Backbone and ligand atoms as CSV (ligand in chain L), in Angstrom:
chain,resi,resn,atom,element,x,y,z
A,1,UNK,N,N,-15.787,10.212,13.245
A,1,UNK,CA,C,-15.595,10.065,11.647
A,1,UNK,C,C,-15.131,11.287,11.076
A,2,UNK,N,N,-15.323,12.466,11.698
A,2,UNK,CA,C,-15.039,13.654,11.081
A,2,UNK,C,C,-13.746,13.861,10.141
A,3,UNK,N,N,-12.596,13.449,10.773
A,3,UNK,CA,C,-11.292,13.709,9.953
A,3,UNK,C,C,-11.282,12.836,8.628
A,4,UNK,N,N,-12.109,11.853,8.678
A,4,UNK,CA,C,-12.142,10.840,7.408
A,4,UNK,C,C,-13.087,11.158,6.493
A,5,UNK,N,N,-14.075,11.838,6.890
A,5,UNK,CA,C,-15.289,12.219,5.936
A,5,UNK,C,C,-14.747,12.824,4.773
A,6,UNK,N,N,-13.862,13.806,4.965
A,6,UNK,CA,C,-13.290,14.541,3.775
A,6,UNK,C,C,-12.688,13.670,2.761
A,7,UNK,N,N,-12.047,12.738,3.366
A,7,UNK,CA,C,-11.423,11.518,2.458
A,7,UNK,C,C,-12.434,10.930,1.601
A,8,UNK,N,N,-13.539,10.576,2.291
A,8,UNK,CA,C,-14.662,9.826,1.460
A,8,UNK,C,C,-15.250,10.919,0.543
A,9,UNK,N,N,-15.323,12.132,0.870
A,9,UNK,CA,C,-16.079,13.159,-0.031
A,9,UNK,C,C,-15.085,13.220,-1.303
A,10,UNK,N,N,-13.736,13.328,-1.034
A,10,UNK,CA,C,-12.870,13.484,-2.176
A,10,UNK,C,C,-12.926,12.229,-3.002
A,11,UNK,N,N,-12.927,11.015,-2.411
A,11,UNK,CA,C,-12.984,9.877,-3.200
A,11,UNK,C,C,-14.245,9.769,-4.069
A,12,UNK,N,N,-15.447,10.160,-3.456
A,12,UNK,CA,C,-16.773,10.160,-4.187
A,12,UNK,C,C,-16.740,11.006,-5.428
A,13,UNK,N,N,-16.173,12.220,-5.042
A,13,UNK,CA,C,-16.081,13.293,-6.237
A,13,UNK,C,C,-15.343,12.726,-7.265
A,14,UNK,N,N,-14.074,12.268,-7.069
A,14,UNK,CA,C,-13.155,11.764,-8.144
A,14,UNK,C,C,-13.901,10.633,-8.923
A,15,UNK,N,N,-14.347,9.693,-8.119
A,15,UNK,CA,C,-15.053,8.552,-8.785
A,15,UNK,C,C,-16.182,8.770,-9.818
A,16,UNK,N,N,-16.995,9.842,-9.294
A,16,UNK,CA,C,-18.217,10.174,-10.008
A,16,UNK,C,C,-17.610,10.990,-11.355
A,17,UNK,N,N,-16.629,11.973,-11.016
A,17,UNK,CA,C,-16.038,12.633,-12.180
A,17,UNK,C,C,-15.527,11.752,-13.249
A,18,UNK,N,N,-14.815,10.683,-12.782
A,18,UNK,CA,C,-14.188,9.753,-13.694
A,18,UNK,C,C,-15.319,8.878,-14.559
A,19,UNK,N,N,-16.302,8.415,-13.708
A,19,UNK,CA,C,-17.500,7.586,-14.272
A,19,UNK,C,C,-18.322,8.349,-15.244
A,20,UNK,N,N,-18.657,9.648,-14.845
A,20,UNK,CA,C,-19.563,10.441,-15.843
A,20,UNK,C,C,-18.902,11.498,-16.520
A,21,UNK,N,N,-17.699,11.886,-16.146
A,21,UNK,CA,C,-17.043,12.916,-16.841
A,21,UNK,C,C,-17.739,14.305,-16.657
A,22,UNK,N,N,-18.357,14.535,-15.582
A,22,UNK,CA,C,-19.078,15.688,-15.329
A,22,UNK,C,C,-18.873,16.269,-13.848
A,23,UNK,N,N,-18.298,17.478,-13.881
A,23,UNK,CA,C,-17.916,18.114,-12.639
A,23,UNK,C,C,-19.157,18.343,-11.609
A,24,UNK,N,N,-20.294,18.725,-12.374
A,24,UNK,CA,C,-21.530,19.021,-11.665
A,24,UNK,C,C,-22.012,17.802,-10.967
A,25,UNK,N,N,-21.870,16.585,-11.623
A,25,UNK,CA,C,-22.453,15.378,-11.027
A,25,UNK,C,C,-21.446,15.008,-9.826
A,26,UNK,N,N,-20.102,15.277,-9.931
A,26,UNK,CA,C,-19.306,14.963,-8.773
A,26,UNK,C,C,-19.771,15.898,-7.581
A,27,UNK,N,N,-20.098,17.108,-7.847
A,27,UNK,CA,C,-20.499,18.020,-6.760
A,27,UNK,C,C,-21.890,17.558,-6.214
A,28,UNK,N,N,-22.853,17.111,-7.184
A,28,UNK,CA,C,-24.040,16.529,-6.654
A,28,UNK,C,C,-23.944,15.377,-5.754
A,29,UNK,N,N,-22.941,14.457,-6.127
A,29,UNK,CA,C,-22.675,13.265,-5.350
A,29,UNK,C,C,-22.239,13.589,-3.800
A,30,UNK,N,N,-21.416,14.726,-3.810
A,30,UNK,CA,C,-20.958,15.103,-2.373
A,30,UNK,C,C,-22.206,15.778,-1.758
A,31,UNK,N,N,-23.003,16.461,-2.400
A,31,UNK,CA,C,-24.165,17.119,-1.698
A,31,UNK,C,C,-25.014,16.005,-1.199
A,32,UNK,N,N,-25.268,14.974,-2.053
A,32,UNK,CA,C,-26.136,13.754,-1.529
A,32,UNK,C,C,-25.543,13.190,-0.364
A,33,UNK,N,N,-24.280,12.873,-0.420
A,33,UNK,CA,C,-23.513,12.218,0.745
A,33,UNK,C,C,-23.764,13.030,1.967
A,34,UNK,N,N,-23.466,14.317,1.864
A,34,UNK,CA,C,-23.547,15.267,2.920
A,34,UNK,C,C,-24.947,15.278,3.660
A,35,UNK,N,N,-25.900,15.339,2.767
A,35,UNK,CA,C,-27.359,15.396,3.145
A,35,UNK,C,C,-27.715,14.078,3.822
A,36,UNK,N,N,-27.412,12.978,3.289
A,36,UNK,CA,C,-27.850,11.723,3.916
A,36,UNK,C,C,-27.146,11.437,5.254
A,37,UNK,N,N,-25.911,12.013,5.262
A,37,UNK,CA,C,-25.194,11.762,6.568
A,37,UNK,C,C,-25.666,12.667,7.677
A,38,UNK,N,N,-25.871,13.961,7.248
A,38,UNK,CA,C,-26.215,14.986,8.256
A,38,UNK,C,C,-27.725,14.651,8.754
A,39,UNK,N,N,-28.572,14.266,7.853
A,39,UNK,CA,C,-29.975,14.067,8.342
A,39,UNK,C,C,-29.986,12.657,9.220
A,40,UNK,N,N,-29.221,11.740,8.876
A,40,UNK,CA,C,-29.073,10.426,9.532
A,40,UNK,C,C,-30.348,9.614,9.407
A,41,UNK,N,N,-31.066,9.848,8.494
A,41,UNK,CA,C,-32.429,9.077,8.294
A,41,UNK,C,C,-32.596,8.592,6.756
A,42,UNK,N,N,-33.442,7.656,6.577
A,42,UNK,CA,C,-33.566,7.131,5.169
A,42,UNK,C,C,-34.576,8.075,4.404
A,43,UNK,N,N,-34.277,8.371,3.164
A,43,UNK,CA,C,-34.974,9.401,2.521
A,43,UNK,C,C,-35.323,8.812,1.132
A,44,UNK,N,N,-36.512,9.138,0.578
A,44,UNK,CA,C,-36.810,8.660,-0.784
A,44,UNK,C,C,-36.016,9.582,-1.717
A,45,UNK,N,N,-36.019,9.074,-3.045
A,45,UNK,CA,C,-35.235,10.016,-3.910
A,45,UNK,C,C,-36.041,11.323,-4.275
A,46,UNK,N,N,-37.336,11.348,-4.140
A,46,UNK,CA,C,-38.083,12.533,-4.350
A,46,UNK,C,C,-37.649,13.621,-3.228
A,47,UNK,N,N,-37.552,13.144,-1.949
A,47,UNK,CA,C,-37.281,14.097,-0.848
A,47,UNK,C,C,-35.869,14.604,-1.206
A,48,UNK,N,N,-34.942,13.782,-1.494
A,48,UNK,CA,C,-33.502,14.088,-1.623
A,48,UNK,C,C,-33.314,15.085,-2.872
A,49,UNK,N,N,-34.137,14.848,-3.857
A,49,UNK,CA,C,-34.164,15.805,-5.058
A,49,UNK,C,C,-34.614,17.212,-4.685
A,50,UNK,N,N,-35.609,17.291,-3.803
A,50,UNK,CA,C,-36.094,18.500,-3.379
A,50,UNK,C,C,-35.085,19.265,-2.474
A,51,UNK,N,N,-34.468,18.462,-1.690
A,51,UNK,CA,C,-33.419,19.055,-0.789
A,51,UNK,C,C,-32.166,19.629,-1.575
A,52,UNK,N,N,-31.669,18.695,-2.369
A,52,UNK,CA,C,-30.345,19.283,-3.046
A,52,UNK,C,C,-30.686,20.099,-4.283
A,53,UNK,N,N,-31.985,20.193,-4.618
A,53,UNK,CA,C,-32.320,21.182,-5.703
A,53,UNK,C,C,-31.696,20.735,-7.038
A,54,UNK,N,N,-31.896,19.444,-7.524
A,54,UNK,CA,C,-31.331,19.059,-8.672
A,54,UNK,C,C,-32.251,18.168,-9.375
A,55,UNK,N,N,-32.070,17.788,-10.764
A,55,UNK,CA,C,-33.040,17.080,-11.411
A,55,UNK,C,C,-33.060,15.693,-10.958
A,56,UNK,N,N,-34.274,14.965,-10.908
A,56,UNK,CA,C,-34.442,13.757,-10.297
A,56,UNK,C,C,-33.750,12.564,-10.983
A,57,UNK,N,N,-33.511,12.723,-12.251
A,57,UNK,CA,C,-32.892,11.642,-13.063
A,57,UNK,C,C,-31.383,11.530,-12.510
A,58,UNK,N,N,-30.771,12.622,-12.580
A,58,UNK,CA,C,-29.300,12.602,-12.178
A,58,UNK,C,C,-29.190,12.273,-10.571
A,59,UNK,N,N,-30.138,12.689,-9.778
A,59,UNK,CA,C,-30.174,12.230,-8.334
A,59,UNK,C,C,-30.189,10.751,-8.305
A,60,UNK,N,N,-31.049,10.063,-9.106
A,60,UNK,CA,C,-31.233,8.610,-9.065
A,60,UNK,C,C,-29.899,8.004,-9.635
A,61,UNK,N,N,-29.316,8.508,-10.711
A,61,UNK,CA,C,-28.113,7.958,-11.284
A,61,UNK,C,C,-27.007,7.955,-10.145
A,62,UNK,N,N,-26.923,9.136,-9.432
A,62,UNK,CA,C,-25.855,9.216,-8.407
A,62,UNK,C,C,-26.240,8.333,-7.317
A,63,UNK,N,N,-27.434,8.117,-6.920
A,63,UNK,CA,C,-27.763,7.273,-5.757
A,63,UNK,C,C,-27.349,5.717,-6.141
A,64,UNK,N,N,-27.660,5.462,-7.495
A,64,UNK,CA,C,-27.248,4.088,-7.871
A,64,UNK,C,C,-25.684,3.889,-7.900
A,65,UNK,N,N,-24.972,4.904,-8.181
A,65,UNK,CA,C,-23.539,4.865,-8.299
A,65,UNK,C,C,-22.929,4.814,-6.912
A,66,UNK,N,N,-23.641,5.511,-5.852
A,66,UNK,CA,C,-23.169,5.450,-4.535
A,66,UNK,C,C,-23.517,4.054,-3.910
A,67,UNK,N,N,-24.616,3.498,-4.365
A,67,UNK,CA,C,-24.915,2.188,-3.979
A,67,UNK,C,C,-24.007,1.110,-4.507
A,68,UNK,N,N,-23.560,1.322,-5.785
A,68,UNK,CA,C,-22.529,0.460,-6.366
A,68,UNK,C,C,-21.182,0.563,-5.638
A,69,UNK,N,N,-20.877,1.680,-5.131
A,69,UNK,CA,C,-19.592,1.830,-4.390
A,69,UNK,C,C,-19.727,1.278,-2.944
A,70,UNK,N,N,-21.004,0.666,-2.717
A,70,UNK,CA,C,-21.227,0.125,-1.389
A,70,UNK,C,C,-21.322,1.125,-0.327
A,71,UNK,N,N,-21.604,2.358,-0.633
A,71,UNK,CA,C,-21.710,3.406,0.416
A,71,UNK,C,C,-23.140,3.788,0.869
A,72,UNK,N,N,-23.970,3.745,-0.088
A,72,UNK,CA,C,-25.301,4.051,0.207
A,72,UNK,C,C,-26.164,2.651,0.258
A,73,UNK,N,N,-27.109,2.680,1.237
A,73,UNK,CA,C,-27.976,1.520,1.331
A,73,UNK,C,C,-29.367,1.893,0.941
A,74,UNK,N,N,-30.146,0.935,0.374
A,74,UNK,CA,C,-31.490,1.313,-0.127
A,74,UNK,C,C,-32.430,0.257,0.510
A,75,UNK,N,N,-33.727,0.729,0.933
A,75,UNK,CA,C,-34.753,-0.172,1.516
A,75,UNK,C,C,-36.009,0.116,0.628
A,76,UNK,N,N,-36.690,-1.068,0.153
A,76,UNK,CA,C,-37.880,-0.712,-0.556
A,76,UNK,C,C,-39.028,-0.868,0.204
A,77,UNK,N,N,-40.074,0.125,0.222
A,77,UNK,CA,C,-41.242,-0.124,1.084
A,77,UNK,C,C,-42.463,0.293,0.211
A,78,UNK,N,N,-43.482,-0.327,0.656
A,78,UNK,CA,C,-44.802,-0.008,-0.144
A,78,UNK,C,C,-45.431,1.096,0.587
A,79,UNK,N,N,-45.601,2.309,-0.249
A,79,UNK,CA,C,-46.320,3.500,0.329
A,79,UNK,C,C,-47.874,3.486,0.035
A,80,UNK,N,N,-48.544,3.278,1.239
A,80,UNK,CA,C,-50.008,3.099,0.956
A,80,UNK,C,C,-50.586,4.309,0.246
A,81,UNK,N,N,-50.191,5.415,0.692
A,81,UNK,CA,C,-50.817,6.686,0.368
A,81,UNK,C,C,-50.507,6.930,-1.281
A,82,UNK,N,N,-49.320,6.503,-1.633
A,82,UNK,CA,C,-48.905,6.856,-2.961
A,82,UNK,C,C,-49.272,5.640,-3.946
A,83,UNK,N,N,-49.586,4.406,-3.180
A,83,UNK,CA,C,-50.083,3.201,-3.967
A,83,UNK,C,C,-48.836,2.630,-4.776
A,84,UNK,N,N,-47.591,2.896,-4.228
A,84,UNK,CA,C,-46.585,2.297,-5.064
A,84,UNK,C,C,-45.370,2.010,-4.197
A,85,UNK,N,N,-44.521,1.269,-4.697
A,85,UNK,CA,C,-43.220,0.900,-4.001
A,85,UNK,C,C,-42.264,2.084,-4.023
A,86,UNK,N,N,-41.631,2.415,-2.756
A,86,UNK,CA,C,-40.745,3.611,-2.725
A,86,UNK,C,C,-39.409,2.994,-2.334
A,87,UNK,N,N,-38.401,3.686,-2.733
A,87,UNK,CA,C,-37.121,3.204,-2.305
A,87,UNK,C,C,-36.720,4.434,-1.400
A,88,UNK,N,N,-36.116,3.951,-0.234
A,88,UNK,CA,C,-35.504,4.951,0.768
A,88,UNK,C,C,-34.060,4.747,0.804
A,89,UNK,N,N,-33.218,5.848,0.776
A,89,UNK,CA,C,-31.793,5.666,0.779
A,89,UNK,C,C,-31.216,6.274,1.926
A,90,UNK,N,N,-30.202,5.675,2.390
A,90,UNK,CA,C,-29.360,6.118,3.560
A,90,UNK,C,C,-27.903,5.872,3.446
A,91,UNK,N,N,-27.145,6.680,4.141
A,91,UNK,CA,C,-25.709,6.472,4.272
A,91,UNK,C,C,-25.508,6.548,5.943
A,92,UNK,N,N,-25.162,5.552,6.514
A,92,UNK,CA,C,-24.979,5.580,7.997
A,92,UNK,C,C,-23.432,5.595,8.331
A,93,UNK,N,N,-23.172,5.967,9.503
A,93,UNK,CA,C,-21.820,5.908,10.019
A,93,UNK,C,C,-21.079,4.538,9.733
A,94,UNK,N,N,-21.807,3.499,9.904
A,94,UNK,CA,C,-21.235,2.220,9.737
A,94,UNK,C,C,-20.866,1.944,8.273
A,95,UNK,N,N,-21.762,2.570,7.369
A,95,UNK,CA,C,-21.378,2.405,5.970
A,95,UNK,C,C,-20.097,3.044,5.601
A,96,UNK,N,N,-20.010,4.228,6.121
A,96,UNK,CA,C,-18.728,5.031,6.014
A,96,UNK,C,C,-17.476,4.247,6.560
A,97,UNK,N,N,-17.724,3.555,7.670
A,97,UNK,CA,C,-16.635,2.941,8.446
A,97,UNK,C,C,-16.113,1.738,7.582
A,98,UNK,N,N,-17.247,0.834,7.218
A,98,UNK,CA,C,-16.946,-0.289,6.325
A,98,UNK,C,C,-16.332,0.085,4.978
A,99,UNK,N,N,-16.617,1.261,4.472
A,99,UNK,CA,C,-16.107,1.658,3.064
A,99,UNK,C,C,-14.620,1.956,3.347
A,100,UNK,N,N,-14.338,2.863,4.466
A,100,UNK,CA,C,-12.965,3.170,4.768
A,100,UNK,C,C,-12.080,2.074,4.994
A,101,UNK,N,N,-12.587,1.042,5.864
A,101,UNK,CA,C,-11.810,-0.074,6.114
A,101,UNK,C,C,-11.450,-0.895,4.810
A,102,UNK,N,N,-12.339,-0.954,3.967
A,102,UNK,CA,C,-12.005,-1.716,2.618
A,102,UNK,C,C,-11.031,-0.897,1.829
A,103,UNK,N,N,-11.284,0.515,1.775
A,103,UNK,CA,C,-10.308,1.346,1.128
A,103,UNK,C,C,-8.863,1.239,1.537
A,104,UNK,N,N,-8.766,1.428,2.921
A,104,UNK,CA,C,-7.424,1.405,3.535
A,104,UNK,C,C,-6.775,0.095,3.477
A,105,UNK,N,N,-7.588,-0.831,3.671
A,105,UNK,CA,C,-7.064,-2.373,3.637
A,105,UNK,C,C,-6.524,-2.636,2.257
A,106,UNK,N,N,-7.191,-2.204,1.184
A,106,UNK,CA,C,-6.703,-2.460,-0.104
A,106,UNK,C,C,-5.329,-1.793,-0.316
A,107,UNK,N,N,-5.175,-0.564,0.146
A,107,UNK,CA,C,-3.929,0.107,-0.150
A,107,UNK,C,C,-2.823,-0.560,0.771
A,108,UNK,N,N,-3.182,-0.931,2.041
A,108,UNK,CA,C,-2.143,-1.583,2.795
A,108,UNK,C,C,-1.670,-2.873,2.007
A,109,UNK,N,N,-2.644,-3.552,1.417
A,109,UNK,CA,C,-2.160,-4.872,0.778
A,109,UNK,C,C,-1.023,-4.639,-0.175
A,110,UNK,N,N,-1.249,-3.379,-0.984
A,110,UNK,CA,C,-0.510,-2.988,-2.148
A,110,UNK,C,C,0.881,-2.603,-1.601
A,111,UNK,N,N,0.867,-1.872,-0.368
A,111,UNK,CA,C,2.053,-1.351,0.201
A,111,UNK,C,C,2.887,-2.528,0.563
A,112,UNK,N,N,2.195,-3.607,1.179
A,112,UNK,CA,C,2.981,-4.772,1.667
A,112,UNK,C,C,3.627,-5.560,0.475
A,113,UNK,N,N,2.839,-5.634,-0.643
A,113,UNK,CA,C,3.427,-6.348,-1.787
A,113,UNK,C,C,4.665,-5.448,-2.321
A,114,UNK,N,N,4.520,-4.214,-2.358
A,114,UNK,CA,C,5.614,-3.349,-2.799
A,114,UNK,C,C,6.860,-3.627,-1.951
A,115,UNK,N,N,6.679,-3.602,-0.595
A,115,UNK,CA,C,7.767,-3.760,0.240
A,115,UNK,C,C,8.471,-5.152,0.102
A,116,UNK,N,N,7.546,-6.284,-0.116
A,116,UNK,CA,C,8.110,-7.493,-0.460
A,116,UNK,C,C,8.942,-7.608,-1.685
A,117,UNK,N,N,8.412,-6.847,-2.715
A,117,UNK,CA,C,9.151,-6.856,-3.933
A,117,UNK,C,C,10.660,-6.173,-3.700
A,118,UNK,N,N,10.600,-5.169,-2.850
A,118,UNK,CA,C,11.718,-4.501,-2.614
A,118,UNK,C,C,12.801,-5.203,-1.892
A,119,UNK,N,N,12.289,-6.117,-0.915
A,119,UNK,CA,C,13.165,-6.787,-0.159
A,119,UNK,C,C,13.667,-8.101,-0.860
A,120,UNK,N,N,12.866,-8.669,-1.681
A,120,UNK,CA,C,13.224,-9.960,-2.221
A,120,UNK,C,C,14.113,-9.957,-3.361
A,121,UNK,N,N,14.244,-8.719,-4.089
A,121,UNK,CA,C,15.215,-8.791,-5.225
A,121,UNK,C,C,15.710,-7.296,-5.415
A,122,UNK,N,N,16.735,-7.182,-6.003
A,122,UNK,CA,C,17.137,-5.799,-6.415
A,122,UNK,C,C,16.318,-5.391,-7.559
A,123,UNK,N,N,16.088,-4.136,-7.646
A,123,UNK,CA,C,15.026,-3.540,-8.634
A,123,UNK,C,C,15.669,-2.397,-9.429
A,124,UNK,N,N,15.367,-2.386,-10.590
A,124,UNK,CA,C,15.750,-1.316,-11.497
A,124,UNK,C,C,14.507,-0.645,-12.003
A,125,UNK,N,N,14.563,0.672,-12.148
A,125,UNK,CA,C,13.324,1.382,-12.561
A,125,UNK,C,C,13.772,2.232,-13.857
A,126,UNK,N,N,12.846,2.356,-14.741
A,126,UNK,CA,C,12.971,3.187,-15.908
A,126,UNK,C,C,12.463,4.701,-15.419
A,127,UNK,N,N,13.198,5.699,-15.499
A,127,UNK,CA,C,12.697,7.045,-14.973
A,127,UNK,C,C,11.751,7.656,-15.961
A,128,UNK,N,N,11.664,6.907,-17.121
A,128,UNK,CA,C,10.676,7.691,-17.996
A,128,UNK,C,C,9.433,6.970,-17.972
A,129,UNK,N,N,9.339,5.742,-18.106
A,129,UNK,CA,C,8.008,5.073,-18.121
A,129,UNK,C,C,7.698,4.253,-16.755
A,130,UNK,N,N,8.598,4.372,-15.852
A,130,UNK,CA,C,8.456,3.680,-14.466
A,130,UNK,C,C,8.241,2.270,-14.435
A,131,UNK,N,N,8.514,1.574,-15.490
A,131,UNK,CA,C,8.507,0.105,-15.443
A,131,UNK,C,C,9.666,-0.462,-14.539
A,132,UNK,N,N,9.462,-1.463,-13.990
A,132,UNK,CA,C,10.425,-2.042,-12.979
A,132,UNK,C,C,11.104,-3.225,-13.614
A,133,UNK,N,N,12.403,-3.532,-13.444
A,133,UNK,CA,C,13.114,-4.552,-13.995
A,133,UNK,C,C,13.931,-5.224,-12.819
A,134,UNK,N,N,14.077,-6.512,-12.910
A,134,UNK,CA,C,14.928,-7.244,-11.987
A,134,UNK,C,C,16.374,-7.175,-12.385
A,135,UNK,N,N,17.292,-7.565,-11.520
A,135,UNK,CA,C,18.603,-7.589,-11.814
A,135,UNK,C,C,18.906,-8.385,-13.140
A,136,UNK,N,N,18.273,-9.543,-13.249
A,136,UNK,CA,C,18.584,-10.461,-14.498
A,136,UNK,C,C,18.077,-9.581,-15.684
A,137,UNK,N,N,16.937,-9.190,-15.636
A,137,UNK,CA,C,16.351,-8.413,-16.782
A,137,UNK,C,C,17.158,-7.246,-17.155
A,138,UNK,N,N,17.631,-6.500,-16.205
A,138,UNK,CA,C,18.353,-5.239,-16.459
A,138,UNK,C,C,19.530,-5.541,-17.114
A,139,UNK,N,N,20.332,-6.666,-16.699
A,139,UNK,CA,C,21.634,-7.067,-17.280
A,139,UNK,C,C,21.355,-7.397,-18.736
A,140,UNK,N,N,20.301,-8.121,-19.017
A,140,UNK,CA,C,20.013,-8.595,-20.428
A,140,UNK,C,C,19.715,-7.396,-21.330
A,141,UNK,N,N,19.030,-6.360,-20.770
A,141,UNK,CA,C,18.722,-5.211,-21.504
A,141,UNK,C,C,19.919,-4.151,-21.530
A,142,UNK,N,N,20.901,-4.492,-21.052
A,142,UNK,CA,C,22.129,-3.766,-20.933
A,142,UNK,C,C,21.781,-2.487,-20.103
A,143,UNK,N,N,21.052,-2.719,-19.040
A,143,UNK,CA,C,20.681,-1.485,-18.132
A,143,UNK,C,C,20.089,-0.211,-18.832
A,144,UNK,N,N,19.374,-0.621,-19.948
A,144,UNK,CA,C,18.490,0.277,-20.618
A,144,UNK,C,C,17.149,-0.129,-20.783
A,145,UNK,N,N,16.089,0.730,-20.515
A,145,UNK,CA,C,14.771,0.135,-20.799
A,145,UNK,C,C,14.487,-0.079,-22.139
A,146,UNK,N,N,13.913,-1.328,-22.388
A,146,UNK,CA,C,13.771,-1.912,-23.744
A,146,UNK,C,C,12.748,-1.075,-24.503
A,147,UNK,N,N,11.807,-0.503,-23.697
A,147,UNK,CA,C,10.701,0.195,-24.345
A,147,UNK,C,C,11.180,1.658,-24.925
A,148,UNK,N,N,12.022,2.362,-24.164
A,148,UNK,CA,C,12.376,3.608,-24.607
A,148,UNK,C,C,13.807,3.997,-24.592
A,149,UNK,N,N,14.721,2.950,-24.272
A,149,UNK,CA,C,16.118,3.083,-24.209
A,149,UNK,C,C,16.689,4.028,-23.296
A,150,UNK,N,N,15.836,4.407,-22.265
A,150,UNK,CA,C,16.461,5.191,-21.187
A,150,UNK,C,C,17.318,4.385,-20.190
A,151,UNK,N,N,18.371,4.943,-19.782
A,151,UNK,CA,C,19.240,4.183,-18.717
A,151,UNK,C,C,18.387,3.913,-17.545
A,152,UNK,N,N,18.501,2.610,-16.976
A,152,UNK,CA,C,17.699,2.266,-15.954
A,152,UNK,C,C,18.367,2.729,-14.658
A,153,UNK,N,N,17.582,3.103,-13.597
A,153,UNK,CA,C,18.186,3.591,-12.357
A,153,UNK,C,C,17.962,2.392,-11.228
A,154,UNK,N,N,18.984,2.353,-10.623
A,154,UNK,CA,C,18.979,1.291,-9.481
A,154,UNK,C,C,18.241,1.783,-8.325
A,155,UNK,N,N,17.324,1.077,-7.700
A,155,UNK,CA,C,16.545,1.577,-6.594
A,155,UNK,C,C,17.305,1.057,-5.326
A,156,UNK,N,N,17.606,1.781,-4.447
A,156,UNK,CA,C,18.249,1.306,-3.116
A,156,UNK,C,C,17.059,0.975,-2.261
A,157,UNK,N,N,16.746,-0.318,-2.033
A,157,UNK,CA,C,15.609,-0.725,-1.304
A,157,UNK,C,C,15.463,-0.060,0.069
A,158,UNK,N,N,16.629,0.168,0.795
A,158,UNK,CA,C,16.485,0.771,2.115
A,158,UNK,C,C,15.813,2.181,2.145
A,159,UNK,N,N,16.169,2.946,1.092
A,159,UNK,CA,C,15.357,4.221,1.083
A,159,UNK,C,C,13.911,4.092,0.979
A,160,UNK,N,N,13.483,3.212,0.060
A,160,UNK,CA,C,12.222,3.147,-0.116
A,160,UNK,C,C,11.400,2.377,0.924
A,161,UNK,N,N,12.165,1.358,1.625
A,161,UNK,CA,C,11.497,0.844,2.641
A,161,UNK,C,C,11.097,1.552,3.868
A,162,UNK,N,N,12.010,2.573,4.010
A,162,UNK,CA,C,11.792,3.479,5.068
A,162,UNK,C,C,10.461,4.365,4.893
A,163,UNK,N,N,10.378,4.847,3.632
A,163,UNK,CA,C,9.225,5.578,3.184
A,163,UNK,C,C,8.063,4.803,3.323
A,164,UNK,N,N,7.988,3.620,2.644
A,164,UNK,CA,C,6.927,2.777,2.672
A,164,UNK,C,C,6.561,2.344,4.075
A,165,UNK,N,N,7.454,2.080,4.828
A,165,UNK,CA,C,7.291,1.672,6.338
A,165,UNK,C,C,6.456,2.859,6.855
A,166,UNK,N,N,6.899,3.970,6.736
A,166,UNK,CA,C,6.131,5.152,7.381
A,166,UNK,C,C,4.602,5.260,6.801
A,167,UNK,N,N,4.529,5.004,5.526
A,167,UNK,CA,C,3.199,4.995,5.082
A,167,UNK,C,C,2.264,3.820,5.567
A,168,UNK,N,N,2.995,2.703,5.688
A,168,UNK,CA,C,2.327,1.688,6.274
A,168,UNK,C,C,1.720,1.870,7.662
A,169,UNK,N,N,2.558,2.439,8.445
A,169,UNK,CA,C,2.229,2.671,9.832
A,169,UNK,C,C,1.059,3.671,9.950
A,170,UNK,N,N,1.176,4.743,9.122
A,170,UNK,CA,C,0.163,5.716,9.241
A,170,UNK,C,C,-1.238,5.150,8.810
A,171,UNK,N,N,-1.152,4.286,7.650
A,171,UNK,CA,C,-2.451,3.614,7.217
A,171,UNK,C,C,-2.937,2.774,8.286
A,172,UNK,N,N,-2.085,1.993,8.938
A,172,UNK,CA,C,-2.564,1.093,10.094
A,172,UNK,C,C,-3.101,1.842,11.244
A,173,UNK,N,N,-2.501,2.989,11.516
A,173,UNK,CA,C,-3.211,3.832,12.561
A,173,UNK,C,C,-4.506,4.203,12.252
A,174,UNK,N,N,-4.748,4.711,10.875
A,174,UNK,CA,C,-5.895,5.120,10.391
A,174,UNK,C,C,-6.970,3.993,10.511
A,175,UNK,N,N,-6.434,2.895,10.068
A,175,UNK,CA,C,-7.389,1.661,9.969
A,175,UNK,C,C,-7.887,1.307,11.520
A,176,UNK,N,N,-7.000,1.427,12.365
A,176,UNK,CA,C,-7.250,1.069,13.854
A,176,UNK,C,C,-8.392,2.191,14.207
A,177,UNK,N,N,-8.102,3.406,13.971
A,177,UNK,CA,C,-9.067,4.468,14.611
A,177,UNK,C,C,-10.293,4.382,13.904
A,178,UNK,N,N,-10.432,4.017,12.661
A,178,UNK,CA,C,-11.727,3.877,11.827
A,178,UNK,C,C,-12.427,2.674,12.413
A,179,UNK,N,N,-11.743,1.552,12.633
A,179,UNK,CA,C,-12.445,0.304,13.106
A,179,UNK,C,C,-12.901,0.480,14.519
A,180,UNK,N,N,-12.221,1.227,15.351
A,180,UNK,CA,C,-12.515,1.498,16.681
A,180,UNK,C,C,-13.905,2.304,16.706
A,181,UNK,N,N,-13.946,3.096,15.737
A,181,UNK,CA,C,-15.165,3.984,15.678
A,181,UNK,C,C,-14.976,5.366,16.339
A,182,UNK,N,N,-13.826,5.559,16.888
A,182,UNK,CA,C,-13.430,6.820,17.475
A,182,UNK,C,C,-13.081,7.862,16.530
A,183,UNK,N,N,-13.976,8.010,15.555
A,183,UNK,CA,C,-13.544,8.872,14.533
A,183,UNK,C,C,-14.485,10.085,14.372
L,1,ZN,ZN,ZN,11.051,2.940,-20.012
């Protein structure tokens, strides 16, 4: 899993940063991810809080966010000694694997849609706003973007298909190696 863990770390950091607008929470999320993975055992949020040395409220918010991303799993158990229900959190290799398979699969779907669009029709693109237009549209707009009047550029499908084909095969190899678990 090692070569791909870094990808998951970057993803988690970005998602948390966007969701909470706080760089510290992004770092906290990565610390929680690292801790749960390296310990390889389920942990209560109290234990996690003491390990990562952060406040309990934020640790719980991040755990919930990791759960919503379908990265972290949670089990509820009654703790006799404490006399209350406790939640134990974990992130297993299989959680990382499933997460990566979904992530890569989603991008592969988009790449294949893009490739289909490029093969099925000629495409014009506005170099300013990057909106795409078909041959018919471009003709009617006099080969200028109707939004900003920028002259449209013709995309040579062959150029882009080569690039996208390379991206696609790289992603497929990744998907294969992630699914095999030899990571
Ligand atoms: Zn435009």
